[in-house]
N, C-alpha and C positions, 0 to 999 in steps of 0.2 A: 318480506322480497329476504327467501335464506338466505345467507351467504356460503360461498361454495368451500369447500377447502383447499387450498392450496397445495400441491405436490410437492417432496420433497427436492432437491437437485438432485439428478446423479454423478457418478463419482463418474468421471470423464479421464483416459489414462495414454492421451496424447494430444496434439494441438490439433491433428486432422480429425478426431471424437468429434471435441471440442467445437472444431468449428463446421461442422457436419449438423451439430443437436443447433446452434445456436441460429443456423439455415434455415431450420424448419420448425423448429420449437417456439410457440407460444407463450413468452415469457410470463404474461401477467399468470402465467396461469402458476407457476413455482413461486414459491416462499424465498423469497431473496435478502429477507432481515439479517441472515447471522453475513451477508457481504458487506465491503469498508470498500470507501474507496480506492484507487490506487492508482501510483502516481512514475513513470514510466521515466526514464533518466536515457534517452537516445543520443546526447551528444558527450562523444570521446571525453574522455579526461586528458589533457594533456598538457594542466598542469599541477606544480605539487606544492604545498603547506607544510611548512615546520610552524609551530609552536608550541610554547612553552607555558600552560597552565597551574595554577596552586589544584591541587592532589584536590581537596573537596570538590572545587569546580568541574574537574573532571568526572568523579563519583555521581553529581550530583549530572549531569551532561549523557553519561550512559544505565543510569538507571533511568534516566526519561526517554531513551533512546531506546531502551528494555519495553514500555512501557505501552510505548505508540508500534516497538513488535517491528522495532526496524535497528540493523547497528549502528553504532555509535558516528562512524564516521558519515555514515550517509542523514544522519541527526545535523549532524552539525554542518554540511551540504545545505539541504533546506533550510533549517531556521537562516544562513547567509541569505540563498535568496532568498528567503518574506523577507528581511530587512532590504537589502535589496529594490524588487519590485515593491515593496507598502503592502505584502497582503496578510 
């Protein structure tokens, strides 16, 4: 049985265009290997935290956040959430 080549995802320029595409497309025919999981933050941030860290720790956190493709403050929040939820 010959394996069918997958289509590349089109560039979608608006939310409306993306919604129309998703509603009508058979995603099994598209190459999704370049996609990565995304976590959306819906809960508003209503409290602040101010802390002092050793410089080398902050540099390491910033490097790790950059490797994960996110701002370091979001990365810190993610690490805190994972520590609390045990994930």
